[in-house]
C-alpha positions in Angstrom: 0.0 0.0 0.0 1.4 3.4 -1.0 2.1 5.9 1.8 -0.3 8.9 1.9 1.1 12.4 1.7 -1.0 15.5 2.0 0.0 18.3 -0.3 -1.2 21.7 1.0 -1.1 24.4 -1.7 -0.6 28.0 -0.6 0.8 29.6 -3.7 4.0 30.1 -5.7 5.4 29.0 -9.0 4.9 25.3 -8.6 1.2 25.8 -9.0 1.7 27.9 -12.2 2.5 27.1 -15.8 4.0 29.0 -18.7 1.4 29.9 -21.3 3.1 29.0 -24.5 0.8 31.2 -26.6 0.9 34.4 -24.5 4.3 34.0 -22.7 2.5 34.8 -19.4 2.8 32.7 -16.2 -0.7 31.6 -15.3 -2.1 29.5 -12.4 -2.9 25.8 -13.2 -6.7 25.2 -13.7 -6.6 22.4 -11.1 -4.0 21.3 -8.6 -4.6 17.8 -9.9 -2.7 18.8 -13.0 0.5 18.6 -11.0 0.1 14.8 -11.2 0.5 15.1 -14.9 4.1 16.4 -14.4 5.1 13.8 -11.9 4.0 10.4 -13.3 6.8 8.5 -11.7 5.7 9.6 -8.2 2.3 7.8 -8.7 4.1 4.5 -8.1 5.8 5.7 -4.9 3.2 7.7 -3.0 -0.5 8.5 -2.8 -0.8 12.3 -3.0 -3.9 14.2 -1.9 -4.3 17.9 -2.6 -5.6 20.6 -0.3 -5.8 24.1 -1.8 -5.7 26.5 1.1 -4.8 29.7 -0.8 -3.2 31.0 -4.0 -1.2 34.0 -3.0 2.3 35.3 -3.8 4.6 34.8 -0.9 4.8 38.6 -0.4 1.1 38.5 0.6 1.4 35.7 3.2 0.1 36.8 6.7 0.1 35.3 10.2 -3.6 34.5 9.6 -2.5 32.1 6.8 0.1 30.5 9.2 -2.8 29.8 11.5 -4.9 28.2 8.7 -2.0 26.0 7.6 -1.3 24.8 11.2 -5.0 24.1 11.9 -5.4 22.2 8.6 -2.4 20.0 9.5 -3.8 19.4 13.0 -7.1 18.3 11.4 -5.5 15.9 8.9 -2.6 14.9 11.1 -3.4 11.2 11.8 -4.4 10.4 8.2 -1.0 11.0 6.5 2.6 9.9 6.7 3.8 13.4 6.1 2.9 16.8 4.8 4.2 18.9 1.9 3.4 22.6 1.8 3.8 24.4 -1.6 4.7 28.1 -0.9 6.3 31.0 -2.7 10.0 31.3 -1.8 10.3 35.0 -0.6 8.6 34.5 2.8 9.1 30.7 3.0 11.6 31.0 5.9 9.1 33.0 8.0 6.3 30.4 7.4 8.7 27.5 8.2 9.6 29.2 11.5 6.0 30.0 12.3 4.9 26.3 11.8 7.9 25.1 13.9 6.5 27.0 16.9 2.9 26.4 16.1 3.2 22.7 15.7 5.3 21.2 18.5 5.6 17.5 19.5 5.8 16.4 15.8 6.1 12.7 15.0 6.3 13.1 11.3 7.8 15.7 8.8 6.2 18.9 7.7 8.1 19.9 4.5 7.9 23.3 2.8 9.0 23.7 -0.8 8.7 26.2 -3.6 10.2 27.1 -6.9 11.6 30.0 -8.9 10.1 28.8 -12.2 6.8 27.3 -13.3 6.3 23.5 -13.2 6.1 23.1 -17.0 9.4 25.0 -17.5 11.6 22.1 -18.8 14.7 23.7 -17.3 13.1 24.9 -14.1 13.3 23.8 -10.5 9.7 23.1 -9.7 9.4 19.4 -10.6 12.7 18.5 -8.9 11.9 20.4 -5.7 8.5 18.8 -5.5 10.0 15.3 -5.9 12.6 15.9 -3.3 10.0 17.4 -0.9 7.6 14.5 -1.3 10.5 12.0 -0.7 11.6 14.0 2.3 8.1 13.7 3.8 8.6 9.9 3.8 12.0 10.0 5.7 12.5 9.3 9.4 12.1 12.9 10.2 9.9 14.7 12.7 10.2 18.4 12.3 9.4 21.3 10.0 11.8 21.3 7.1 12.6 23.3 3.9 13.5 21.4 0.8 14.5 23.1 -2.4 17.0 20.8 -4.2 18.7 17.8 -2.7 19.3 19.2 0.8 16.8 18.9 3.7 17.1 22.0 6.0 15.7 22.6 9.4 12.9 25.1 8.8 13.6 27.5 11.6 17.3 27.6 10.6 17.0 28.2 6.8 16.8 31.4 4.8 16.6 32.4 1.2 20.1 33.4 0.0 20.1 33.3 -3.8 17.8 33.7 -6.8 19.3 30.5 -8.2 17.5 27.2 -8.9 20.6 25.4 -7.6 21.1 27.0 -4.2 18.0 29.1 -3.3 18.1 28.3 0.4 20.8 27.7 2.9 21.1 27.0 6.6 23.9 29.3 7.4 24.3 28.5 11.1 23.3 24.9 11.1 24.1 21.9 8.8 21.5 20.2 6.6 19.4 17.4 8.2 19.6 15.2 5.2 20.9 15.1 1.6 19.6 13.2 -1.4 22.3 11.4 -3.4 21.7 8.2 -5.3 19.7 7.3 -2.2 19.8 9.7 0.7 21.9 10.5 3.8 20.2 11.3 7.1 22.4 13.0 9.7 22.4 12.3 13.5 21.2 15.8 14.5 17.7 15.5 13.0 14.6 14.8 15.1 13.4 11.2 14.4 9.9 9.8 14.1 8.5 8.5 17.4 5.3 8.6 19.3 4.7 12.2 20.5 1.6 14.2 21.3 1.1 17.0 18.8 0.6 20.4 20.4 -1.0 22.9 18.0 -0.7 26.4 19.2 -0.8 28.8 16.3 -1.1 32.2 17.8 1.0 35.3 16.8 1.1 38.9 17.9 1.6 41.0 14.8 2.6 44.2 16.7 6.2 43.3 16.4 8.8 44.9 14.0 12.3 44.4 12.7 14.8 47.2 13.1 18.1 47.0 11.1 20.8 49.4 12.4 22.9 51.4 10.0 25.2 54.4 10.3 23.2 57.6 10.4 19.9 56.0 11.5 17.7 59.0 12.2 16.7 59.8 15.7 13.3 60.9 14.4 12.7 57.4 13.1 13.6 55.9 16.4 11.1 58.3 18.1 8.4 57.1 15.7 9.2 53.5 16.5 9.0 54.4 20.2 5.5 55.8 19.7 4.1 53.1 17.4 2.4 51.1 20.2 4.6 48.0 19.5 4.7 44.9 21.6 8.2 43.9 20.7 11.2 44.6 18.5 13.8 42.4 16.8 17.0 44.4 16.3 19.6 43.5 13.7 22.8 44.8 15.4 26.4 44.9 14.3 28.7 41.9 14.8 28.1 40.0 18.1 25.5 42.5 19.2 27.2 46.0 19.0 25.1 49.2 18.9 26.1 52.9 18.8 26.2 54.9 22.0 23.3 57.3 21.1 20.9 54.3 21.1 21.3 53.6 24.8 18.8 56.3 26.0 16.2 55.0 23.5 16.7 51.5 24.7 16.2 52.7 28.3 12.9 54.2 27.3 11.8 50.9 25.7 12.8 49.0 28.8 10.8 51.4 31.0 7.8 50.7 28.9 8.4 46.9 29.1 8.8 46.5 25.3 11.1 43.6 24.7 14.0 43.9 22.3 15.6 40.7 20.8 19.0 41.3 19.4 20.3 39.4 16.4 23.3 40.0 14.2 23.6 41.3 10.6 26.5 39.0 10.0 25.4 35.9 8.1 27.4 33.5 10.3 27.4 35.1 13.8 26.3 34.6 17.4 25.1 37.4 19.6 27.2 37.6 22.8 26.0 40.2 25.3 28.8 39.6 27.8 31.8 40.2 25.5 32.1 44.0 25.9 31.2 46.5 28.6 28.5 48.2 26.7 26.8 44.9 26.0 26.8 44.1 29.7 24.7 47.3 30.2 22.3 46.1 27.5 21.9 42.9 29.3 21.1 44.8 32.5 18.5 46.8 30.6 16.7 43.5 29.6 17.9 43.1 26.1 17.2 39.5 25.0 20.0 37.7 23.2 18.9 36.1 19.9 22.1 34.1 20.0 22.5 32.4 16.6 18.9 32.6 15.5 18.2 34.0 12.0 16.4 37.3 12.2 13.4 35.7 10.4 13.2 33.1 13.1 13.7 35.6 15.9 10.9 37.8 14.6 8.4 34.9 14.3 9.4 33.4 17.6 8.8 36.7 19.4 5.4 37.1 17.7 4.6 33.6 19.0 6.1 34.0 22.4 4.2 37.2 23.2 1.0 35.3 23.0 2.3 32.7 25.5 3.3 35.0 28.4 3.2 38.6 29.4 5.9 38.2 32.1 9.2 39.7 30.8 11.4 37.2 32.7 9.5 34.3 31.3 9.5 35.8 27.9 13.3 36.2 28.0 13.7 32.7 29.2 11.5 31.4 26.4 13.3 33.4 23.7 16.8 32.4 24.8 15.9 28.7 25.1 15.9 26.3 22.2 12.3 25.1 21.8 12.4 23.4 18.4 16.1 23.4 17.5 16.2 27.0 16.4 19.3 28.0 18.3 22.4 26.6 20.0 22.3 26.8 23.8 
């Protein structure tokens, strides 16, 4: 009996085709048409399609994250694994969101996408979909991103290139698996075993991302201060360095109990708030270390964590603790 995989369609190029007459990229008339491009998979797996949305990745919202998580919860016991077809631009945010929304997994949730339509003979859509479906059958039990032959931890991956060969990378954590002539699974992945799924898809959208740069206007910082935000993720320099003139602004945020999670602009870096004297003061002011989280993951985790607790100490503990393999402790 063929294993059953649920394919949840959200949007993106995999669900589109190149119109040979007009040259435009149009949506497929039915998701069942995808079968037509993957005849060899019919022998390996029984695919069932669930169209949830048809949006470009730039239009993905936290409300859609909730819908995806609730759909998986509803279908969870009926399938060996799940594949989510999604546009690539915000794929890492959705992967992080599902990692926190769906904890206690005993099977894989695999997100995939493509840069080119599925009927483009030289494109990446068919290959990515094949790898993603096969990854959903592996001894994995976590949220993953698969574009090409590497399986990446979802809360560790980010889009790094507009290339069909290397669209996503996990810059601060190695791949979980790699497809060769067969496949290689590495020891640091979460394996399938009996666990109780905890579906908790709630996100506070009143969070923003602030990237430091030389000459950042004070007026902009004042506007942020008055924007009624519930949390900020700051992309600082190096291991967590900030300019002196920001210290008073951070004190005001601290007095208002608005949490700041600090991440690094460096692609391969780790925030260390105990390395320099100024950083020790930041720690005293309650700055939360994002450690080696990507900024995408830190942002989504803060959105999720703010719905779990209003206590600042508990929030800091939650943010600085690895819940789903998102950071090194």
